[in-house]
N, C-alpha and C positions, 0 to 999 in steps of 0.2 A: 695547598701551597700558601695561600694568603695568610692563614693563621701563623705559619712558620715565619713568613716575612715580617708580620706584625710583631711576633715575639722577638725576632732579631733586632728590630728597630727599638723595641722597649729596652732590650739588654744594652744596646749601644748607648741609648739615652741615659740609662742607669750608670754606665761606666763613665760617661762624661760628667754626670752630676755627682758621682761618689766623692770626689775631693771636697766639694762644698758641704756635703753632709758631714764629712769627717771633721772639718774645721769648726771650732766653736763659734757661735754667734756672739757669745758674751764671755769675757774673762771674769774671774771672781777671786777676791782675796777675803780672808776671814780672820777674826780675832776672838780669843777667849779672855774673858774678864772675870776674875774670881776674887771677891772681897767678902768681908764679914757680913755685909748686908744682902748679898746675893751673888748669883753666878749668871753671867750673861754671854751671849755671842753677838758679834757684829759681822755682817757680810756686806761687802760693796762689790757690785758687779759693773763692768764697763763694756758697753757694746763695741764689738770688734770693728765695726765700720766707722766708729768715732774715736777709737783709741788703739794704738798698737799695744802689744803685750808689754813692751819696755815702758811705755808711757803709763800704763795701768800700774806697773810696779812702782814707778816714781810717785804717782799720786797716792797709792796705798801707804807708802812709807810715811808720807805727811799726814794722812788720815790717822795712822797709828799713833802719831805724836798727839794729835788732838783728842783721840779717844782716851789716851793716858791722862791728859790734862783734865778731862771731865769725869774720869772714874773716881770712885771714893778713895780717900787717902789710904795708902797701904795696900791697895788692890794689886794682885798679880795679873799681868797681861802677857799674852803671847800672840804673835802675829804670823800669818802665813801669806806671803805675797802671791799675786795672781799667777806668776810663772811657776812657783812651787806647787800651788794648788792644781794647776793644769797638769803638771807632771804626776800628780796623784790621781788624775782622771776627773777632777772636778771642773765643771763648767758653770757659767752663770745661769744658763737656761735651766740646767738640771737642778741647781740649788733653788731657783725661783719656784720650780714645780714642787720641790720638797717643802719649801716654806708655806706655799699656798695650801698644800695637802695636810701638813703636820703641825704648822705653827712652831711653837717652841720645841716640839718633838723633832724638828729638823736638826737640832744641835744638842749634843749630850756632853756632859762632863762626868767622868766616873760612871758611865752607863746610865746616868739620870738626866732627864730633860732639864735644860737650863731654866732659870726663873723668868728670863725675858730675852727676846731676840730683836735686834735692830737690823733691818735690811734696807740697803741703799742701792739705787740704780743711777748710773750716769750715761747719758746718751745724747746725741745730736737730735734736735727736733725743730719744729717751727711753732712759734707762738706770736700771736698778733702780727702775722704776716712777715715775721723776721726770723732768720735762722738763729737758733739759740743752742746753748749747751744746757741740758736739763738735768737736774739732780733731784730724784724723788726719794722720799723717806717713808718707810713702813715699819711697823712694830707689831709684836705680839707680847703682851704683858703677862701672859700665863695666868696664874691664879690671882694676880693683883687686879683689882677692879679699877679700871681707868675710865669707866663710863661717865663719872661726874665731869670729866674733862672733854666729853664728846668722843672718846676713843672706844670703838666697839671691841668686844671680846674677840679673840682669835686674830689672825692677820688683818691689820687695818692700816689705812693710808693716813699719813700726817700732812701730806702736801709736798711742796718742793720749792726749788729756787730756779730761776732762769737767768742765764748770763748771755748777753749778746755774743753771737758766735765769732764775730771778728775780734771782739775784745778778748774772748776766751782763747782763740787761736794765737793771738799775739802774746798774751800774758803767759799762757802755758808753755809756749815755745821757749821763753826765757827760763822757765823752771826746768824743762827737759834739757836745756843747754848747761844747766848747773847752778843757776841762781838759787840761793838758799833762803833769801828773804822773799817770801811769797808775795806776788802782786795781789792787789785787792780782789780781783776777779776769782783767782784760784783759792785764795785764803778764805774768802767769804763762803764759797761753795763747800769747801771741806769742813769749815766750822759749822755750817748749817747741818751738814750730814752728821757730824759727831754729836751735835746738840741733841739728837734724838735720844741719847742716853738719859737725859734729864727726865724723860717720861717715867723711867723706872724708880725714880726717887721722889717724884711729886706726891 
């Protein structure tokens, strides 16, 4: 009898927890960048406890503008917002797993791995005993040797940027409300994220 009761308790616990399993922990948007000098992918994921899906869409639109500004002249870009990616079944945690496991192989254009992959994470964190918004940048330069710059082959961390959480919350709320001239806190974070593209042309 006890094993049956224990099984029922486990099933009840599973039913209670199932919705949290189904909900993504991270949203993710992605971009394809196709130019004469190479083909690249960029992913930016947003932790769901720090961003709503609508907020992630808003930030990704502005990231797309900054990626376009940093891409080579004449490059073709296409962007998929986090909400559209989620509708396709893509989540930030799954894409991070693929990036870690496959590197540039996590993204293909015309069934071929891209030449380089930029991967960005945005999430609330604590740094120096203060709540922050953290933006971390990772790359895989594929066949390009970036070791002279201290960047390891395969998926590698470039570092990141921290924005005081109170400053971020106040500044980003203006953007979510419709302000198009981005405040410094938001603009600097997205510019830092997009600047990772420079690694592929160094």
